[in-house]
Residue, then its C-alpha position, 0 to 999 in steps of 0.5 A: a044261560q046268563a049270569a048277572h053280577a052287579q052291573c055285569v052280564l055274561s053270556e055266550e053267543p051262538e058262535g061261541i063268543a063270550r059276551a060281557e056287558a057293563q055300564d062303564r069303562l072301568e066296570a068293563f074291565e071287571c066284566f072282562g076278567r069275569a068272562h075269562a075266568k068263567f069260560r077259560g079259568e083252567q087256561l088261566r091257571v095253566l098259562r100262569q104255571v107256564a110263566r112261573g116255571k112250575l109245569a113239571e110239578e104237576n106234569g112230570a120231568s119232561f117239563i123240567k127243561s122248559d121250567f128251568i129256562v123260564r125261571v132263568l128269565e126271572l119273569e115274576r121279578r120283572a112282573s113285580k117291577i113293572e107292577g110297581g111302575l104302573s100309572p094310577q089309571d092302568r092300576s085301576f083298570l087292572e085291579a078291576y080286571v083282577r076283581g072280575v077274575n077272582a069273582e068267577a074263579t073256581g077250583a085251583l084258581k080260586k085257592d090261588p087268587w089272581q093278582i095284577r102281576d099275574s096278568i103282567l106275567l102272562l104278557l111277558i111270557q107271550s113276549f118271550d114266546q114271540t122273540r125266543r128264536s133270537f134269544m140265544q143269538d144276536i139280532a142281526v140281518d143275515e148275510h144274504a139279506r145284506k147283499g140281497h136285492p136292491m129293494e131290500l136295501k132300499f126298504p129295510w122293513q122288508t128284510p127278514i131277520l133269518k139266522p141259521g137253523e130257523y127254517p128247515a132246508r129243502q132240496g130243489a125248492p123254488t126261490a123267489k126272485l124278489y126274495p132269494f133268501a126268503p124261507d120256504d116255510e111260508a107258514t112261519g110268521s104272520n101277515n095282514w092286508i087292508v082294502a080301501p073304502r072306495l073298493t068295498k061294497k059298503k064303502v068302509a075300510m076292511l082289515s084282514n089279519d092272519p097271525h099264522l097260528a096252528l088250529k088247536t082245540p081248544p083254541f089259544w085265543q078267546w073271542v070276546r065281545i065287550v059292551y059298555g055304554k055305546e062302546q063295543l069291542l070284539g076280537a081275540s083276547l089273551p085269557g089272563a090279561p085284559v087284552i084284545a090282540s086282534g079285533g076292533t071297535r065300531k070305528i077302528a080295527w087292529g091286528l097282530t103280526n110277528 
């Protein structure tokens, strides 16, 4: 089924990818918001409750601790401050996105309309989620890394930041020659790799991106295709913000690694 709103057409492709078609770039942001609210409205609402530190109000005392930590971070105050410093162009894009969300909102999401600072709030909580392992400790390369293989000293970006307690210890686990201090839990983190055009059948570059996220139902990311004019974007988006974390256009691709 398709739903037309002004110049925005929403549909769902057979693969479960949300498709939003617009006339121009600004309108594409509004369509982006409509797609998120239409297909992932409840996720927007829940993620906002997480970022506000209000999960316990609906889900009980087991969420009090996480709510407390989030409120200590004062993310709502930070989001409002960031909103106040937006450039006119960024503000116009986010205003269009917010219009789209509120146009498709239903139920509890409609009673509490989406605002620009809500999208910023979700980006802040995501940022914290990606860095929380270092939240209580200094960010420093651990002793093994500093005394490690010469390769790690020569190429510091290959040196992982490992601190006690981050990875489970395993007795008798094999260790890598090049990375004697690397974690045994190789599922933690993310990676990507690329193939040069001369090595592919169609003579185009290829990017593979694996953020190492657990399989979930429903999945955290929402796959979207945004089409406007001659432009087209396809990738994994963060419901609640007009962001494609891993995806591409007809000319460039990008990925997300931690």
